[in-house]
N, C-alpha and C positions, 0 to 999 in steps of 0.2 A: 504493500501500500505506500509506502514510504516513495514508490518512483527511485529515478536515478539523480543521485545531489546534482545540483550545479558545479561543484568541484570536479565529480566525474564528467558530467557532460564537456565541460572546457576542456577536460585531458582529454578526451577522445576527437574532440576538434582539434586543439593542435596537433596531437601524433596523424592525425590525416593533412598535416600541411596546409590547413584551411585559415586564410587570414582575414580582415575585413579590408577596408580602404582607406581607412585612416594615417596621416604622413607616416607612424612609426608602423603600418601593420599591424594594430591593436583591432581587434575585433569591432565592429562595429555594434553600439546597445541602443535597443529601444530604450527611453525613459521609464520607469519604473512609475506605472498611472496610481499604483496604490489599488486598496478595497473599495469597491465603490460606495458612491456617498449616500450618507445617511439618510434615509426617506421617515422622517416623523409621519406618527400618526396622531391621530387624534389630538390630545393633551400633551404627547410625548414619551406617556407610559411606556409604548410602546415604538418598536422603529424598522421598515425593510432596513436591513443591513444585506442584502446577496445570500445566496446559496448558503447552508449551515456548513459547517467545519466541520472535517471529521468523519465523512460519512463513505461507508464501503464501499468500491465500485459496484454497478447497475448489475442485480441481478441477472441470473442466466439459469436459462432450465437446466435439472440433470441430466444428463446424456446418458442414453440406454445402458444399463447397468452398472450405473455409476451410485459407489455407497454414496447415500445421504448426508451430510454435515448433522452433526447435533449441534444445535439450538439449546443455547439458557437464555431467559430473558428472568432479569433480576429486574422487580419495580419496586415504588414506594408510596405509600398511600399517605395522604396526605403533607409529606415533601416541605413542611415549613422548617426552618431551626430556630428551633427554643431554647437557643442557651447550651446545648451541651455537645455541640461539636458533633454530632453526627453527621451531620450534610456535609461539610465538607475533607472527613474523615471516608468517604465514598466517593467522593468526586477524585479524592488521590489515589481509593484502591483501584477504583476503575479506568484511572489514568497508568496505573503502575503495571495492570495487567492488559490493557487494548481492550477493554469491556466498555459497552453502551447498555444504558441501562434506560426503566421509565420510571420519570418522575409522575407521579399526581394528583399535581394541584391542588387544595383547597383553596376554592376563592376567598373564603374569610379571612385566610392569613393571612393576605395585603388589603385588609379594611381594617381600621381601629377602630375600639371598641366604643374611642366616641364619636362613632358615624354608622353604630348597628343598627340605627333606625331605617338605612337605608335598605337594609338586609329584610324582605318578605317574604319569607318562607312560606310554600305551599301549603295550608293545613293549620300553622302555625301562628301563633303570636310575631309580630314586628319585631324583628332582633332579636329572635330567639335563638340558639345555637344549642346542641348537643356535644359540638368542643366549646371549648375558651377561646377568647378572641388573644389574639398577641398583643404584647406589650409592643412599645412603638419601634423599642431597639430589635425586636425581635422579626419583626416586621422588615426591617432594613436589611439586618443580616438575611433575612430569607430571599428580599430582592434580588441582595449578592450574590447568592449559590445560585438560584435560579438562572438567572442569568448566564454563570460561570459555565454551568449545568451543559447550556444549551449549546453554548461556546466549544465547549469542550464535545460536542456529537452526541449530547442525549437526548432521549424526546421529554415535553411537557406534558403530558394528559393531565385529565382533570377526576378531581376525587369530590366534585360539587361545593358544598357548602356546609350545611347544619349537621351533616350526618345523624339524621335522626333513624335511629332503629326499633324505638318502641311506642307504642301509642297511639291516637289518633289518629298522630301525624307523621305517624311513622314514611317512609320511602316507601314502602312495602305496597302503601294502599295508595300509594299517587298514581294519577294521571298521565298518559302521555303528555298534557297538557302541562300540566305541573310539571314534567320534566324538563321542558321548554320554556317558561318560567325560571324553574332552576338554574337550567343550560345561562339562558340569555344572562342572571345575575353574575354567573361564576365567573363568566368573560366580562361584564362590565366592571366587574370587581378588580379582576387582573390591567384591564387594557383603559382604566383609570385612575389605579392607584396614585398617581402623581398630585392627582385635584385630590382625592380621599384623601391623604396622607399630610399633603402639605408639602413634601420634600422635593425641595430644588436640587440639592448636591450629588442624586445619584442618578447613572445613567441610567437610560432606556432600556430595557429588555429589548435584546436584537432580533427580534422575529414579530413576525403580525399571526398574534395569538389565533383569532379567528380562521386565518389557512393552516397554523400546525393542528390546532387541536383534532384529532382523526379519532381517539378512544379514550377512555373511562373506566374506570370500575366503582361502585357502588356503592356507598357505605354498607356493612354489614353484608354484604352481597346477596341485597335485597333490590327487589322491586327492576329485578331486569325484561320481565316480559313487556311492562310498560316502558320505558324504556327505548328499546330496541327499532318500537318504530320511529321515535322521534330521532333517534341517533341516523336512521336510515333519511332521515328528510332532512339532516342538515351535512347529508355528506358524508359522515365517522364509517372509517371503515372496519373498525374492530369493537366488542366487548370484552373484560377483561374480570364482569363478574359474577357468573356463575361458579355456585359452589362445587365440592364432592366431584371433580372431573378424574379422569382417569388418564393412564399416560402413554395417551394414541393420539396420532397425528388426528389438527382439528376440522371441523366442519363449519358449515356457514349455518345461520343461526337468523332467519329474518333479513337477511342481505346481508348481516355481518359476521366477520370470522367471527368465530365464539371461542374463548382464549382462558380455558378456567384453573382457577387453582385446582393441584390434581392431589390425587391420596399417594402416602410417600410413604415406602416400609418402613416403620418406627422399632428402633432397637429395642429389644427386652419386650415386645408385646408380640400379641397373634394379629393385633388391629394394625391399621394403616392410617397414618395423622396426614389433617389438610395443610400444603406448600406453604406454609403462614406462618409468621413468628407468634404471633398472639394466638394459634392453636397447640404451637407447643406449650406456651404458655398453658393453656385451659387445661392439655393435659397432665402437667406436671405438676403448678400449685392450686389445682380447682378454681381456677379464674380470676385468682386474687395478681395482686402485682406484690404481694409480699410471701416469698419463700422462705426457707432456712436455707441458712447460707453455707451450711455443710451440706448440701445438696448442690451447690453451684459448680463445680465441677464436674459431678456423674450429667447433670441435665447439660451442661456446653458440649458435651459426648456424644449425647444422646439428640441432641438438634442437628450435631454437626454431622452425624453418622447417618440420618435420616436424611437431609439434603444428598450428603455424598451414596447414601443407599439408591435413593431416585432416580438420581445424577448415573449411576453405575448397569441400572437396572435398564435403562435406556441407550445407554451408551453402547451397552455387551450387547444389544437385543433390536429391538424394533428402532432403534435409533428418535422416538418423538422428545418432540422438545418438550422442555422442561420449565414452568414457569413457578418462579417461587415470588411470593409475597413480602412486603414487612413493616414495619414503623420505625423513625428515628425514635425508639425508647429505649429507657436502659433499662426495665423487666430484669425482674429477677438478679440486679448486679452488672445489667448488661451485657447476659452470657449468650442473647440470640443474636447480639450485633458480632460477639467476637464467634461465632456460630457460622456465619455468611460470611464474613471474612474468609475466614478457614474455609470454606467451601469452596467458597469462588474461587480461594489461589489453588483449590486442589485439581477445579475442572479445568482451568484455564492453560495448564501448561500440557493436555491431552491432545494428538493429533483430531483434527477436522473439526473441533471446535470451536464453535461462534458465541461468546457473548452479543447479544444486540437487546435492541428495544423491541418492544413491540410491534411498532411502527416498522423498521427494518425488515422484521420477521414475517408483514403480512404482503411488504415488497416484494421478496423470493416467495413466498404461496402464489402470489398475483400472477407470476410468468410462470411457474409448472404448469405441465402437461394433467388436463385435469386424469386423464387415465393413470396415469404415476400416480398423482394424490389418492387415488379409490384404492391403487396396490397398496400405500402405505397406508393407508385407514384400514388396511385388512388386519393387519397386526395387533393382536394384541398387545396387553401391558408384559413384557419378559419373553414375547415371543421373538423370537428369530425369524429371519426370510429362508423359507425353503431352501435350501442348494447353491446355499450363501446370495448377498445381494447384485451381482453379476448374472445369476441365474432367475433370480426374482422381479429384475426391474426390466432384464433385455423383451425388450417386445412388446411392454405393459401398453 
């Protein structure tokens, strides 16, 4: 992906005896025009700055008999920098290992609590939210990190706003129109943060969010059925809200790629666990954020083992993509963050592994031969292709 360096290219030119027309035979150089001019959008909260940097080459179809890559998507719900340093920590981890990720940004994380009257959640009181509003300093830090994430090549999706999981106002009971209203507000909070916060010393987010936003994960994995018609109308390409999926190649649902959290082998148990840090927590410490510290090392090892066990099951058999969901939280002493980092490092070093965002993954899916995808879907979790990949996918 790095291509040929400028130094190497000039060496090739010199070796070939090619020179320019300057007085001393120096190679004539075109002026460096630099990056495209920034085109501010609206109040300048966002801006068009050109194509996103650090994207992989354009995807191509699998060739007959070719072994599929092993895709892994690490994603983050909420994606706010709440003062614990986890957002920049995982940007560095990703950069160190050539990974792209998806950050599902909560729109409310860019709205000051003093302006919470601007939020009118469907079927809930004005300004209500089941997650807290951030302090101004944390809004600032979140803006800095989201900006850097996009420049590093990561995807910025949405986790919507108020995170309503229970009661009469739960997202599980929302209509398609309710989802339209919620999305409009989420986009508004991202594209008008400068007006809402009054911050004048921060740079614009370097993307047009209305065009960048192509996928989501709903609060508590609820309400997908009513969301999908709305998402399709808005031109979204995938949704990652399905719970309890299996490690198989995905299908489309209501016209969008359905990319669920998946059931993974849970070390020490006969049952499987959902591929998200919160579900590890729920199984290990009974839905509380307070565990017994003496258990932390064993729980960390167990969580790491679940992620790596799910990875190995796919990598060594059907090559189904692995989807892992996370939160920037220090539950049980931060052991789940350590487990995610250790698992990512263990995956990154393997041959044929691509650590990508959801958007990059659906880019790849969209150029594949439908017959090949159908053949891939025919493999159950842990099932290897009969006769090997060459035989299984030749003539698919």
